[in-house]
C-alpha positions in Angstrom: 115.4 129.5 -105.7 114.5 125.8 -106.1 115.7 123.5 -108.8 116.0 125.5 -112.0 113.6 128.4 -111.2 114.1 131.8 -109.7 111.7 134.6 -108.8 112.9 138.0 -110.1 111.0 141.0 -108.5 111.4 144.6 -109.2 109.4 147.9 -109.5 109.7 151.5 -110.7 107.6 154.5 -109.7 107.2 158.2 -110.3 105.4 160.6 -107.9 102.7 162.9 -109.0 104.0 166.2 -110.4 104.7 168.6 -107.6 105.0 166.0 -104.9 108.2 165.0 -103.2 107.0 161.5 -102.1 104.9 159.0 -103.9 101.4 158.1 -102.6 102.0 154.5 -103.9 104.0 152.0 -101.9 105.6 148.8 -103.2 107.0 146.3 -100.7 108.5 142.9 -101.3 110.1 140.4 -99.0 111.7 137.0 -99.6 111.1 134.4 -97.0 114.1 132.2 -97.6 113.2 129.4 -95.1 109.6 129.2 -96.4 110.5 129.4 -100.1 108.2 132.2 -100.9 108.2 135.9 -101.9 105.4 138.3 -101.0 105.0 141.5 -103.0 102.4 144.3 -102.2 101.4 147.4 -104.2 99.3 149.9 -102.4 97.8 153.2 -103.7 96.8 155.7 -101.0 93.9 158.0 -101.3 95.0 161.3 -103.0 98.7 162.1 -103.3 101.6 163.4 -101.3 102.4 162.7 -97.7 98.9 161.8 -96.6 98.6 159.2 -99.4 102.1 158.0 -98.7 101.2 157.3 -95.0 98.0 155.4 -96.0 99.7 153.3 -98.6 102.7 152.5 -96.4 100.4 151.4 -93.5 98.4 149.3 -95.9 101.3 147.6 -97.6 103.1 146.9 -94.3 100.0 145.3 -92.8 99.2 143.3 -95.9 102.7 141.9 -96.1 102.7 141.0 -92.4 99.2 139.3 -92.4 99.9 137.4 -95.7 103.2 136.2 -94.3 101.4 134.7 -91.3 99.0 132.8 -93.7 96.0 134.8 -92.2 92.7 134.3 -93.8 92.3 136.7 -96.7 89.0 138.1 -95.5 90.3 138.6 -92.0 93.4 140.3 -93.4 91.3 142.6 -95.6 88.9 143.4 -92.8 91.7 144.3 -90.4 93.4 146.5 -93.0 90.2 148.4 -93.9 89.2 148.9 -90.2 92.7 150.2 -89.3 93.0 152.9 -92.0 92.3 156.4 -90.8 89.3 158.3 -92.1 90.0 161.0 -94.8 88.8 164.3 -93.4 87.6 165.5 -96.8 85.8 162.5 -98.2 85.0 160.8 -94.8 86.3 157.4 -96.1 89.3 155.3 -95.2 90.7 154.1 -98.4 93.9 152.6 -99.8 93.9 150.0 -102.7 96.2 147.0 -102.6 97.4 144.1 -104.7 99.0 141.3 -102.8 101.0 138.5 -104.6 102.2 135.6 -102.5 104.3 133.4 -104.8 106.0 130.2 -103.7 109.2 129.0 -105.3 107.4 126.0 -106.7 105.3 128.3 -108.8 102.0 128.4 -106.8 100.6 131.9 -106.5 97.9 133.5 -104.3 96.7 137.0 -105.2 94.3 139.4 -103.4 93.2 142.5 -105.3 91.3 145.6 -104.1 90.9 148.7 -106.1 94.0 148.5 -108.3 93.8 147.7 -112.0 93.6 144.0 -112.6 96.8 142.0 -112.4 98.3 140.5 -115.6 99.7 137.0 -116.0 101.7 136.6 -119.2 103.0 133.3 -120.7 104.9 133.4 -124.0 104.2 137.1 -124.0 100.4 136.5 -124.1 98.0 137.5 -121.3 96.2 134.5 -119.7 92.7 134.6 -118.3 92.4 134.4 -114.5 89.5 133.1 -112.5 88.9 135.8 -109.9 86.6 135.0 -106.9 84.9 138.2 -105.8 84.1 138.7 -102.2 83.0 141.6 -100.0 83.2 142.4 -96.3 80.1 142.9 -94.1 81.2 146.4 -93.0 82.6 147.4 -96.5 80.0 146.0 -98.9 80.7 148.7 -101.5 84.4 147.5 -101.7 84.8 144.6 -104.1 87.8 142.4 -103.5 89.1 139.5 -105.6 91.0 136.3 -104.7 92.9 134.3 -107.3 95.1 131.2 -107.2 97.1 130.0 -110.1 100.3 128.1 -111.0 103.1 129.9 -112.9 105.4 128.3 -115.3 109.0 129.1 -116.0 109.1 132.2 -118.2 105.8 133.6 -116.9 105.6 137.3 -115.9 103.2 138.9 -113.4 102.5 142.6 -114.1 100.6 144.8 -111.7 100.4 148.6 -111.4 98.6 151.6 -109.9 96.0 153.5 -111.8 98.6 156.2 -112.6 99.5 153.8 -115.4 96.2 152.9 -117.0 94.8 156.4 -116.5 97.8 158.2 -117.8 97.2 160.6 -120.6 93.5 161.1 -119.6 91.9 164.0 -121.5 94.6 164.1 -124.2 93.8 163.4 -127.9 93.6 159.7 -128.4 93.2 159.1 -124.6 89.9 160.6 -123.5 89.6 158.1 -120.7 93.4 157.4 -120.3 95.7 154.8 -121.7 93.4 152.0 -120.5 94.1 148.5 -119.3 93.6 147.0 -122.8 96.3 149.2 -124.2 98.6 148.3 -121.3 98.1 144.6 -122.1 98.8 145.1 -125.7 101.9 147.1 -125.1 103.3 144.7 -122.5 102.6 141.7 -124.7 104.3 143.3 -127.7 107.3 144.5 -125.8 108.0 141.1 -124.2 107.7 139.5 -127.7 110.3 141.9 -128.9 112.5 141.7 -125.8 112.1 138.2 -124.4 115.0 138.4 -121.9 114.1 141.9 -120.6 114.8 142.0 -116.8 111.9 142.7 -114.4 113.2 146.2 -113.4 113.8 147.2 -117.0 110.2 146.2 -118.0 108.8 148.1 -115.0 110.9 151.1 -116.1 109.6 151.0 -119.6 106.0 150.9 -118.5 106.6 153.8 -116.0 108.2 155.9 -118.7 105.4 155.3 -121.2 102.8 156.4 -118.6 104.9 159.5 -117.9 105.1 160.2 -121.6 101.3 159.8 -121.9 101.1 162.6 -119.3 103.4 164.8 -121.4 106.1 164.2 -118.7 104.0 165.9 -116.0 102.6 163.0 -114.0 98.9 163.6 -113.1 99.0 160.8 -110.5 101.5 158.6 -108.8 102.8 156.0 -111.2 104.0 152.6 -110.0 104.6 149.3 -111.8 105.7 146.0 -110.3 107.0 143.0 -112.2 107.6 139.4 -111.1 109.4 137.2 -113.6 109.5 133.4 -112.8 112.5 132.1 -114.8 115.7 130.2 -114.9 118.3 131.6 -112.6 121.3 133.5 -113.8 124.5 132.6 -111.9 127.8 134.4 -111.2 130.9 132.9 -109.6 133.2 135.4 -107.8 136.6 134.0 -106.9 138.9 136.0 -104.6 142.0 134.9 -102.9 144.1 131.7 -103.2 143.1 128.6 -101.2 144.7 128.1 -97.8 146.4 125.0 -99.0 148.3 125.4 -102.3 147.5 121.8 -103.1 143.9 123.0 -103.8 145.0 125.4 -106.5 144.2 123.0 -109.4 140.7 122.4 -108.0 140.1 126.2 -107.9 141.2 126.5 -111.5 139.0 123.6 -112.6 135.9 125.0 -110.8 136.4 128.3 -112.7 136.8 126.5 -116.0 133.8 124.3 -115.5 131.3 126.9 -114.1 128.4 127.3 -116.5 127.5 130.9 -115.6 129.4 134.2 -115.6 132.7 134.5 -113.8 134.8 137.1 -112.0 138.2 136.8 -110.5 139.2 139.4 -107.9 142.8 139.3 -106.9 146.1 139.4 -108.8 147.5 136.3 -107.0 144.3 134.3 -107.7 144.4 135.4 -111.4 148.0 134.4 -111.7 147.3 130.9 -110.3 144.3 130.3 -112.6 146.3 131.7 -115.6 149.2 129.3 -115.0 147.0 126.2 -114.4 144.6 126.8 -117.3 147.2 128.1 -119.7 145.3 131.4 -120.3 147.4 134.6 -120.2 146.3 137.6 -118.2 146.4 140.9 -120.1 146.2 144.2 -118.2 143.5 146.5 -119.6 145.4 149.8 -120.1 142.2 151.8 -121.0 140.6 151.1 -117.6 142.8 153.4 -115.4 140.8 154.9 -112.6 142.3 156.6 -109.5 139.6 155.0 -107.3 140.6 151.4 -107.9 143.4 149.5 -109.7 142.8 148.6 -113.4 141.0 145.5 -114.6 142.6 142.8 -116.7 141.4 140.2 -119.3 141.5 136.4 -119.4 139.8 134.1 -121.8 136.7 132.5 -120.4 136.4 135.0 -117.5 134.0 138.0 -117.7 135.9 140.2 -115.3 139.4 140.2 -113.7 140.2 142.8 -111.1 142.5 143.5 -108.2 141.3 142.0 -105.0 140.4 143.5 -101.7 140.5 147.2 -102.7 138.1 146.6 -105.5 135.8 144.4 -103.4 135.8 147.1 -100.7 134.8 149.8 -103.2 132.1 147.4 -104.7 130.7 147.0 -101.1 130.5 150.8 -100.7 128.7 151.1 -104.1 126.2 148.4 -103.1 125.6 149.9 -99.7 125.3 153.6 -100.6 124.6 153.6 -104.3 126.7 155.1 -107.1 126.2 158.9 -107.5 129.2 159.3 -109.7 128.6 160.7 -113.1 132.1 159.8 -114.3 132.2 157.8 -117.5 135.7 156.7 -116.7 136.1 152.8 -116.6 135.7 151.5 -113.1 136.3 147.8 -112.3 134.4 148.1 -109.0 131.3 149.4 -110.8 131.7 146.6 -113.4 131.8 144.1 -110.6 128.6 145.5 -109.0 126.8 145.4 -112.4 127.7 141.8 -112.8 126.4 141.0 -109.3 123.1 142.8 -109.9 122.6 141.3 -113.3 122.6 137.8 -111.8 120.3 136.0 -109.4 122.6 133.6 -107.7 126.0 134.9 -106.7 128.5 132.3 -105.5 131.6 133.5 -103.7 134.6 131.2 -103.5 136.9 132.9 -101.0 140.5 131.7 -100.5 141.8 132.0 -96.9 145.5 132.2 -97.6 146.8 135.4 -95.9 147.9 138.2 -98.2 150.8 139.7 -96.4 150.3 143.0 -98.2 147.2 143.6 -96.2 148.8 143.1 -92.7 150.4 146.6 -92.5 148.8 148.5 -89.6 148.3 151.5 -91.8 145.9 149.6 -94.0 142.2 150.3 -93.1 140.5 147.7 -90.9 138.0 146.6 -93.5 140.9 145.5 -95.7 142.5 143.3 -93.1 140.8 140.2 -94.3 139.0 139.8 -97.6 136.4 137.6 -96.0 135.0 140.5 -94.0 134.5 142.5 -97.2 132.9 139.6 -98.9 130.5 139.1 -96.0 129.5 142.8 -96.3 128.8 142.3 -100.0 126.9 139.1 -99.3 124.7 140.7 -96.6 123.7 143.7 -98.8 123.1 141.5 -101.8 120.7 139.4 -99.8 118.9 142.1 -97.8 118.6 144.9 -100.3 118.8 143.3 -103.7 117.1 139.9 -102.9 119.9 137.8 -104.4 120.6 134.2 -103.5 124.1 134.3 -102.1 126.3 131.3 -101.4 129.6 131.6 -99.5 132.4 129.0 -99.5 135.7 129.5 -97.8 138.6 127.4 -99.0 
């Protein structure tokens, strides 16, 4: 993130019917120190395990070479020369789309074999000047290089041919859904849902393609979305400050924060309630045996118990949520808040909570700061969030 812009990247995919793994591969990596994100979509020849190996090899090499600022022709040549030869068709083949986007909005794109990438501004596709080039050894493989500047609100949409060829042979789709229909649909959907997150838009496109195939995917379906937009911020406050004289500053920071807010800890909530004159009301309908119930406070999106809830949230982030229970769960609500925002700021009080010094309490509950560090680590590494930690 830089200034007032953030790069939101997400994807969805569905393997070909009857296959356990997808022959497509989507990789993305944020290079925080360089202020850039590289995303790669590769489609391996055929489907199943063989295609998965090809696409994974291709995407991994493409990401590595692009990160090293290697010349695009040299990168493409190395990738093409490295791919194994298909025993049936006697060709080495895996398509790829590489998007190298800096946080200042400058984008470099390399495309080979995949449907053409879309750049949408105000929900309308923009024309792109693609420079075609070929490699001496692979003269029959056209490749395209593009550079452009994105603006806040722009979306980049790229997908495998399982999307544009979905529905092929069905009535109304003799040649498949087609790139033009994809463009029209994406444009219309963004017009109707201007704030749709990247992952949700990717999911919608994937589901439409699957529907075109009568819910029996004829090919691997993958869609990646990059949304360059204003960041969404969340402040998570847990634990009172080490020095009680700093309590008023803590309350004021919560009051003045412009994004969404969560307070994790009964003592912390009590301090803020007293200093801001906002009562805390226990939510009696949020009882769950996993974690203590949530509470309500004016101007705060979520109020929960402290370390137990944070520890459960860390587990959900690390291992996923496979629970089908519809029972209210404050830890799940906290995770949803974190994942719905791009910048997560933790304000962690370091005053010792004597309730957590009993030897019978699990080690991970000994100090809340360790739980918060776990959450921060997984938010950055797995979910590509911008995390800021401050201990007070």
